C-alpha positions in Angstrom: 76.7 91.2 109.5 78.8 92.4 112.5 82.1 90.6 113.0 82.5 90.0 117.0 85.9 90.1 118.9 87.1 86.5 119.0 90.2 87.0 120.9 89.8 85.0 124.1 89.4 87.0 127.4 90.8 84.9 129.8 94.5 86.1 129.7 95.6 89.1 129.4 98.8 89.3 127.3 101.5 91.7 128.2 101.8 94.7 126.0 104.0 94.1 123.1 107.3 95.3 122.8 108.5 98.3 120.1 111.6 98.1 118.8 114.6 100.5 120.4 116.1 103.5 118.9 119.8 103.3 119.4 120.5 105.0 122.9 120.9 109.1 121.7 119.2 108.9 118.2 116.1 110.8 117.7 113.3 109.0 115.9 112.6 110.8 112.8 109.3 111.6 111.2 110.5 111.4 107.5 109.5 108.3 105.2 106.2 106.9 106.9 104.5 107.0 103.4 105.6 107.0 99.5 103.9 110.1 99.1 105.7 112.4 101.7 107.5 114.7 99.9 109.8 114.7 102.8 110.5 111.2 102.7 113.4 108.9 101.2 113.0 108.5 97.3 112.4 104.9 97.4 112.4 104.8 93.4 115.8 105.8 94.1 116.6 103.3 97.0 115.5 100.3 94.9 117.6 101.2 91.8 120.6 101.8 94.0 120.2 98.3 95.5 119.8 96.8 92.3 123.1 98.3 91.2 125.0 97.3 94.3 123.5 93.8 93.9 125.6 93.7 90.4 128.9 94.6 91.9 128.1 91.8 95.1 127.3 89.3 92.3 130.9 89.7 90.6 132.4 89.4 94.2 130.7 85.9 95.1 133.9 84.0 95.5 135.2 83.4 99.0 138.3 85.0 98.4 136.3 88.5 98.1 135.2 88.6 101.5 137.4 91.8 102.3 136.1 93.5 99.0 132.7 93.0 100.0 133.0 94.1 102.8 134.5 97.4 101.5 131.8 97.6 98.8 128.8 97.6 101.2 130.3 100.0 103.7 130.8 102.3 100.8 128.0 101.8 98.9 125.4 102.1 101.9 126.9 105.5 102.4 125.4 106.7 99.1 122.8 109.4 99.4 120.1 107.0 98.0 120.8 103.8 100.2 121.5 106.0 103.0 118.8 108.1 103.6 116.2 105.2 104.0 118.7 103.0 106.2 119.3 105.8 108.5 115.5 106.2 109.3 115.5 102.6 110.4 115.0 102.0 113.9 118.9 100.5 113.6 120.2 103.9 111.5 122.6 103.5 109.1 125.6 101.9 110.9 123.4 99.8 113.0 121.8 98.2 109.5 125.4 97.8 107.7 126.7 96.2 110.6 123.7 93.6 111.1 124.0 93.1 106.6 128.2 92.5 107.4 127.1 90.1 110.1 124.3 88.4 107.9 126.8 88.2 105.0 129.4 86.4 107.2 126.7 83.7 108.7 125.1 83.3 105.1 125.0 79.3 104.5 122.9 78.4 101.3 120.2 75.6 102.0 117.1 74.5 100.1 114.9 76.2 102.7 116.0 79.7 102.3 114.7 82.3 99.6 118.3 83.7 99.3 119.5 81.6 96.8 123.0 83.3 97.1 124.5 86.1 98.3 123.6 89.0 96.1 119.5 87.7 97.2 120.4 87.8 100.4 121.5 91.4 100.6 118.5 92.1 98.5 115.8 90.8 100.7 117.8 92.8 103.6 117.9 95.8 102.3 114.4 95.9 100.2 113.0 94.6 103.6 114.7 97.8 105.5 111.8 99.6 103.5 109.2 97.8 106.0 110.8 98.5 108.9 111.7 102.3 108.0 107.4 102.6 107.6 106.8 100.9 110.6 109.7 101.9 113.3 107.2 102.9 115.8 105.4 99.9 115.9 105.0 97.6 118.4 106.3 93.9 117.6 105.0 90.5 118.6 107.4 89.0 120.8 105.7 85.9 121.9 103.6 83.3 120.0 101.2 83.7 122.9 100.8 87.6 122.1 99.9 87.2 118.4 97.0 84.4 119.8 95.6 87.1 122.1 96.6 90.3 120.4 92.8 92.5 120.2 94.7 94.1 116.6 94.4 90.4 114.7 91.6 88.4 113.6 90.4 84.9 113.4 91.0 84.2 109.7 89.1 80.9 110.0 86.1 82.6 111.4 86.1 84.8 108.4 86.8 82.0 105.9 83.7 80.0 107.6 81.6 82.9 106.4 82.8 83.4 103.0 84.5 86.5 103.8 88.1 85.6 102.6 89.0 86.4 98.7 92.3 84.1 99.2 93.1 80.9 100.5 95.8 79.6 102.6 96.3 76.2 104.7 97.2 75.8 108.2 100.6 73.9 109.5 99.7 70.3 110.8 99.8 70.3 114.4 100.1 66.6 114.9 101.9 63.5 113.5 98.7 62.3 112.0 97.7 65.6 110.2 101.5 65.7 108.8 101.0 62.3 107.5 97.9 63.1 105.5 99.5 65.8 104.0 102.4 63.6 102.8 99.8 61.2 101.6 98.0 64.1 99.5 101.0 65.5 98.2 102.2 62.8 96.6 98.5 62.0 95.2 98.2 65.3 93.8 101.5 67.3 93.9 100.2 70.2 92.3 97.2 70.5 93.8 98.1 73.5 96.4 101.8 75.3 96.5 104.6 73.3 98.3 104.2 75.4 101.2 104.4 74.6 105.3 101.8 76.5 105.9 100.3 79.4 108.5 101.3 78.6 112.1 98.9 81.5 113.0 95.7 81.8 111.1 95.5 86.0 112.5 96.2 89.0 110.9 95.2 92.7 111.0 92.3 94.1 110.0 93.6 96.4 107.2 96.1 93.3 105.9 92.5 91.2 105.4 91.1 94.1 103.6 94.4 94.4 101.2 94.4 90.7 100.3 90.6 90.6 99.9 91.4 93.7 97.4 94.3 92.0 95.6 92.3 89.0 95.8 89.5 90.3 93.9 91.7 92.1 91.4 93.4 89.0 90.5 90.3 87.0 89.9 89.0 89.6 87.5 92.1 89.5 85.3 92.6 85.6 85.6 90.9 82.8 83.4 88.4 80.7 84.6 89.9 78.0 86.2 92.7 80.2 87.8 92.9 79.1 91.6 92.3 82.6 94.5 95.3 84.2 95.8 97.1 82.0 98.1 98.7 83.5 101.3 101.8 81.4 102.4 102.9 83.5 105.7 101.3 86.3 107.6 102.2 87.5 111.3 104.8 86.1 113.3 106.2 86.5 116.4 109.9 87.3 117.1 109.8 84.0 119.1 109.3 82.0 115.6 111.5 84.4 113.4 114.0 83.0 115.6 113.0 79.7 115.4 112.6 80.3 111.3 116.4 81.6 111.3 117.7 78.6 113.5 116.1 76.1 110.5 117.9 78.5 107.8 115.4 80.5 106.1 116.3 83.8 105.3 114.0 85.3 108.3 115.3 89.1 108.8 115.1 90.8 112.0 113.7 92.9 112.5 110.9 92.0 110.4 107.7 93.0 109.0 105.6 90.3 109.8 106.8 90.5 113.4 104.7 94.1 113.1 101.8 92.2 111.4 102.1 94.2 108.6 103.7 91.4 106.0 102.8 88.7 104.1 103.9 86.5 101.6 101.9 85.3 98.6 102.3 82.1 96.3 104.0 83.3 93.2 105.3 80.2 91.3 102.9 77.8 91.6 100.6 80.3 89.5 102.9 79.4 86.4 101.0 76.2 85.5 98.1 78.7 85.2 99.3 81.2 83.5 99.0 83.5 85.9 102.1 84.7 87.6 103.2 87.2 85.4 99.4 88.7 86.1 99.7 88.8 89.7 103.2 90.4 89.7 101.9 93.2 87.7 99.1 93.5 90.3 101.7 93.3 93.0 104.0 95.9 91.3 101.1 98.4 90.2 100.6 98.3 93.8 104.4 99.7 94.8 104.4 102.0 92.4 101.1 103.8 93.4 102.8 103.4 97.2 100.7 101.1 98.5 103.2 98.1 99.0 106.4 97.2 99.6 107.3 94.3 97.4 110.2 91.8 97.1 110.7 88.7 95.0 111.5 86.3 96.9 111.0 83.2 94.4 108.4 80.8 95.0 106.6 83.6 97.3 107.0 87.2 97.1 106.9 89.2 100.2 104.6 92.1 100.3 104.2 95.2 103.2 101.9 97.3 103.6 102.4 101.5 103.7 101.4 103.3 106.5 99.3 105.9 103.8 97.1 102.8 102.6 96.1 101.8 106.1 93.2 104.2 106.5 91.5 103.2 103.3 91.7 99.3 104.4 90.3 100.1 107.7 87.5 101.5 106.4 87.5 99.0 103.1 87.5 96.1 106.3 84.6 97.9 108.1 82.5 98.0 105.4 82.7 94.5 104.0 82.3 93.2 107.6 79.3 95.7 107.8 80.7 97.0 111.3 
């Protein structure tokens, strides 16, 4: 079956604004995929980040602020880490300054997936892989751009036709809707993940194909009665990303979500079905294969699609949709 373009035609949004590289800095062509022999070694990067986190955890006291700053300044210059950060739009110095600022502003709260400073550093540094991969991509600046972009498809249209192998819920838009959800959670507290839901039910075609692929693999690997893959966050506008930051979420800027290539999937909820480790294994296997970047954020895991996998997934989407 053919999938028509569901984007409204009555309004033409302004073109998305790309991330700008610092003045005078050349945009490198390295690191576009894990498989590139000239790109940074992502395994070495992740290992170096893991070692850094141990040291950050040992300097968690408020009195260690200066020592943490010295540590960050030294460790980020190590070749394994610097190779990735230097390939991001901000460059090594910009990434260092942003991380130190994030650490200085950090306040633990129930909404944030960063339970402590070490978690904040981990989320920030691992998410730089997303930004390195997609440094030349355009960001969705406003909510309006997300709603009207022809690069995104309407998930609800696909869901109603049985073309999705994953589930999601939308954020209630009215007081009545929020009330109904609150009652449902009290009556059936474990029926669905405890998530706010999607503000935008739209996604890139390649991301839909990726989630369908993971969803099929997850269903095949789990027992009967295990719920399908559940997606908690997809594309976001930069406008919405800043709203999340003001609410206390660990919403990094720039972000793969604002480029349309990152997704959050529920993890903790699957513990009650004995399926969390299965899903974790599927995601980590795909990371080892160079298809994804995976970040453990607790209740949900953040995943970002690698550029090297987009052609295959675009073809998979078109084949599945009959285009």
